[in-house]
BALOBA-1460 file (C-alpha; in Angstrom, 3 decimals):
// residues 141
<rec num="1" residu="m" x="0.000" y="0.000" z="0.000"/>
<rec num="2" residu="n" x="1.381" y="3.443" z="-0.899"/>
<rec num="3" residu="d" x="1.395" y="6.489" z="1.419"/>
<rec num="4" residu="l" x="-1.803" y="8.006" z="-0.012"/>
<rec num="5" residu="e" x="-3.710" y="4.734" z="0.319"/>
<rec num="6" residu="m" x="-2.459" y="4.447" z="3.916"/>
<rec num="7" residu="a" x="-3.583" y="8.012" z="4.706"/>
<rec num="8" residu="r" x="-7.048" y="7.363" z="3.244"/>
<rec num="9" residu="r" x="-7.433" y="4.071" z="5.122"/>
<rec num="10" residu="c" x="-6.424" y="5.788" z="8.371"/>
<rec num="11" residu="a" x="-8.992" y="8.535" z="7.688"/>
<rec num="12" residu="a" x="-11.722" y="5.984" z="7.008"/>
<rec num="13" residu="a" x="-10.917" y="4.132" z="10.232"/>
<rec num="14" residu="m" x="-10.995" y="7.376" z="12.213"/>
<rec num="15" residu="m" x="-14.225" y="8.644" z="10.629"/>
<rec num="16" residu="a" x="-15.983" y="5.358" z="11.358"/>
<rec num="17" residu="n" x="-15.804" y="6.238" z="15.082"/>
<rec num="18" residu="d" x="-15.839" y="10.058" z="14.924"/>
<rec num="19" residu="r" x="-19.282" y="10.866" z="16.288"/>
<rec num="20" residu="a" x="-18.434" y="14.544" z="16.857"/>
<rec num="21" residu="s" x="-17.462" y="15.251" z="13.236"/>
<rec num="22" residu="k" x="-20.463" y="13.310" z="11.990"/>
<rec num="23" residu="a" x="-22.819" y="15.260" z="14.275"/>
<rec num="24" residu="l" x="-21.497" y="18.522" z="12.838"/>
<rec num="25" residu="g" x="-21.901" y="17.235" z="9.279"/>
<rec num="26" residu="i" x="-18.148" y="17.377" z="8.642"/>
<rec num="27" residu="s" x="-16.797" y="15.433" z="5.688"/>
<rec num="28" residu="i" x="-13.120" y="14.737" z="5.054"/>
<rec num="29" residu="e" x="-10.985" y="14.541" z="1.904"/>
<rec num="30" residu="i" x="-7.414" y="13.246" z="1.770"/>
<rec num="31" residu="d" x="-5.428" y="14.066" z="-1.385"/>
<rec num="32" residu="t" x="-1.924" y="14.031" z="0.099"/>
<rec num="33" residu="p" x="-0.503" y="12.257" z="3.161"/>
<rec num="34" residu="g" x="-0.096" y="14.776" z="5.983"/>
<rec num="35" residu="q" x="-2.832" y="17.030" z="4.613"/>
<rec num="36" residu="a" x="-6.608" y="16.954" z="4.992"/>
<rec num="37" residu="r" x="-9.609" y="19.005" z="3.933"/>
<rec num="38" residu="a" x="-12.688" y="19.164" z="6.129"/>
<rec num="39" residu="h" x="-15.992" y="20.566" z="4.852"/>
<rec num="40" residu="m" x="-18.924" y="21.822" z="6.893"/>
<rec num="41" residu="h" x="-22.214" y="23.546" z="6.051"/>
<rec num="42" residu="v" x="-23.090" y="26.128" z="8.721"/>
<rec num="43" residu="r" x="-26.596" y="25.368" z="9.934"/>
<rec num="44" residu="d" x="-29.024" y="27.654" z="11.767"/>
<rec num="45" residu="d" x="-28.358" y="25.765" z="15.009"/>
<rec num="46" residu="m" x="-24.637" y="26.630" z="14.762"/>
<rec num="47" residu="v" x="-24.992" y="30.405" z="15.141"/>
<rec num="48" residu="n" x="-24.812" y="32.323" z="18.407"/>
<rec num="49" residu="g" x="-26.830" y="35.255" z="19.752"/>
<rec num="50" residu="f" x="-25.046" y="37.641" z="17.372"/>
<rec num="51" residu="d" x="-26.136" y="35.560" z="14.351"/>
<rec num="52" residu="v" x="-22.583" y="34.385" z="13.596"/>
<rec num="53" residu="c" x="-21.210" y="30.868" z="13.741"/>
<rec num="54" residu="h" x="-20.112" y="29.924" z="17.255"/>
<rec num="55" residu="g" x="-16.314" y="30.097" z="17.460"/>
<rec num="56" residu="g" x="-16.140" y="26.699" z="19.119"/>
<rec num="57" residu="l" x="-17.692" y="25.126" z="16.035"/>
<rec num="58" residu="l" x="-15.138" y="26.803" z="13.750"/>
<rec num="59" residu="f" x="-12.457" y="25.450" z="16.076"/>
<rec num="60" residu="a" x="-14.033" y="21.979" z="15.873"/>
<rec num="61" residu="l" x="-13.943" y="22.076" z="12.057"/>
<rec num="62" residu="a" x="-10.283" y="23.128" z="12.007"/>
<rec num="63" residu="d" x="-9.441" y="20.608" z="14.723"/>
<rec num="64" residu="s" x="-11.021" y="17.803" z="12.672"/>
<rec num="65" residu="a" x="-8.898" y="18.710" z="9.633"/>
<rec num="66" residu="f" x="-5.841" y="18.830" z="11.915"/>
<rec num="67" residu="a" x="-6.647" y="15.405" z="13.397"/>
<rec num="68" residu="f" x="-7.004" y="13.719" z="10.026"/>
<rec num="69" residu="a" x="-3.800" y="15.332" z="8.731"/>
<rec num="70" residu="c" x="-1.663" y="14.330" z="11.714"/>
<rec num="71" residu="n" x="-2.963" y="10.748" z="11.756"/>
<rec num="72" residu="a" x="-2.235" y="10.056" z="8.083"/>
<rec num="73" residu="h" x="0.946" y="8.085" z="8.753"/>
<rec num="74" residu="n" x="-0.674" y="5.187" z="10.660"/>
<rec num="75" residu="r" x="0.575" y="6.434" z="14.033"/>
<rec num="76" residu="v" x="-1.972" y="7.597" z="16.613"/>
<rec num="77" residu="a" x="-1.448" y="11.321" z="17.194"/>
<rec num="78" residu="v" x="-3.441" y="13.548" z="19.518"/>
<rec num="79" residu="a" x="-3.598" y="17.306" z="19.931"/>
<rec num="80" residu="a" x="-1.054" y="18.628" z="22.420"/>
<rec num="81" residu="a" x="-1.796" y="22.315" z="21.767"/>
<rec num="82" residu="a" x="-3.865" y="24.409" z="19.396"/>
<rec num="83" residu="s" x="-4.884" y="27.993" z="18.833"/>
<rec num="84" residu="i" x="-7.168" y="29.807" z="16.424"/>
<rec num="85" residu="e" x="-7.517" y="33.333" z="15.076"/>
<rec num="86" residu="f" x="-10.996" y="34.357" z="13.936"/>
<rec num="87" residu="l" x="-10.633" y="36.727" z="10.973"/>
<rec num="88" residu="r" x="-14.170" y="37.403" z="9.741"/>
<rec num="89" residu="p" x="-17.700" y="36.405" z="10.694"/>
<rec num="90" residu="v" x="-19.277" y="33.208" z="9.423"/>
<rec num="91" residu="r" x="-23.029" y="33.104" z="8.870"/>
<rec num="92" residu="s" x="-25.695" y="30.442" z="8.654"/>
<rec num="93" residu="g" x="-25.677" y="28.940" z="5.158"/>
<rec num="94" residu="d" x="-21.933" y="29.411" z="4.648"/>
<rec num="95" residu="e" x="-19.964" y="26.489" z="3.250"/>
<rec num="96" residu="l" x="-16.630" y="26.147" z="5.005"/>
<rec num="97" residu="t" x="-13.486" y="24.288" z="4.048"/>
<rec num="98" residu="a" x="-10.629" y="23.774" z="6.503"/>
<rec num="99" residu="t" x="-7.361" y="22.713" z="4.875"/>
<rec num="100" residu="a" x="-4.708" y="21.282" z="7.195"/>
<rec num="101" residu="v" x="-1.082" y="21.171" z="6.063"/>
<rec num="102" residu="e" x="1.756" y="19.403" z="7.817"/>
<rec num="103" residu="d" x="4.502" y="21.960" z="8.498"/>
<rec num="104" residu="h" x="6.810" y="19.543" z="10.320"/>
<rec num="105" residu="r" x="6.525" y="15.989" z="11.609"/>
<rec num="106" residu="g" x="9.106" y="14.517" z="13.910"/>
<rec num="107" residu="r" x="9.223" y="11.233" z="15.746"/>
<rec num="108" residu="r" x="7.066" y="12.423" z="18.669"/>
<rec num="109" residu="a" x="5.533" y="15.767" z="17.587"/>
<rec num="110" residu="g" x="4.078" y="17.437" z="14.525"/>
<rec num="111" residu="f" x="3.129" y="21.024" z="13.655"/>
<rec num="112" residu="y" x="0.202" y="21.909" z="11.403"/>
<rec num="113" residu="t" x="-1.444" y="24.992" z="9.943"/>
<rec num="114" residu="v" x="-5.152" y="24.973" z="9.082"/>
<rec num="115" residu="r" x="-6.723" y="27.636" z="6.874"/>
<rec num="116" residu="v" x="-10.524" y="27.920" z="7.042"/>
<rec num="117" residu="v" x="-12.225" y="29.572" z="4.068"/>
<rec num="118" residu="n" x="-15.843" y="30.172" z="3.104"/>
<rec num="119" residu="q" x="-17.610" y="29.487" z="-0.193"/>
<rec num="120" residu="d" x="-16.097" y="32.696" z="-1.653"/>
<rec num="121" residu="d" x="-12.588" y="31.476" z="-0.750"/>
<rec num="122" residu="a" x="-12.360" y="34.260" z="1.851"/>
<rec num="123" residu="l" x="-10.121" y="33.360" z="4.784"/>
<rec num="124" residu="v" x="-12.270" y="33.263" z="7.937"/>
<rec num="125" residu="a" x="-9.881" y="31.628" z="10.457"/>
<rec num="126" residu="l" x="-6.305" y="30.452" z="10.948"/>
<rec num="127" residu="f" x="-5.544" y="27.512" z="13.257"/>
<rec num="128" residu="r" x="-2.184" y="26.189" z="14.436"/>
<rec num="129" residu="g" x="-1.860" y="22.811" z="16.086"/>
<rec num="130" residu="r" x="0.850" y="20.684" z="17.659"/>
<rec num="131" residu="s" x="0.354" y="16.938" z="17.782"/>
<rec num="132" residu="a" x="1.928" y="14.345" z="20.047"/>
<rec num="133" residu="s" x="2.403" y="10.778" z="18.850"/>
<rec num="134" residu="r" x="1.427" y="7.854" z="21.036"/>
<rec num="135" residu="d" x="3.471" y="5.580" z="18.733"/>
<rec num="136" residu="e" x="0.576" y="3.158" z="18.240"/>
<rec num="137" residu="a" x="-0.761" y="1.949" z="14.905"/>
<rec num="138" residu="i" x="-4.201" y="3.115" z="13.744"/>
<rec num="139" residu="l" x="-4.617" y="0.221" z="11.332"/>
<rec num="140" residu="e" x="-4.069" y="-3.372" z="12.233"/>
<rec num="141" residu="n" x="-1.806" y="-5.200" z="9.807"/>
């Protein structure tokens, strides 16, 4: 199995048990190992009292992309730290895409940048995450 097939199999195994991403309607695409795209439609029940998408849900979208990117190499990795910058408001009906890119992956830690854009390709948030590897396989051989 090549690296891309491995990354996609790891993503499928993760998504099978990812109730949080499923509840938010998040879908995942893997085109390159170490990268992931997460898509989410902003529903009416995702906006706060100011009629903008709740920041925690934007974080969850970016965090999902981050998780699938850092687990693409068949080693269980969990978030060790993450931060987000909210750049512009997101409204109900918006279509969001969070693209996670692996900046560096070492033996025990990885660093990732996630860009979240809306349907107009306008940047709405920037997320940075650091992963820690548990050095366990995701897929059984």
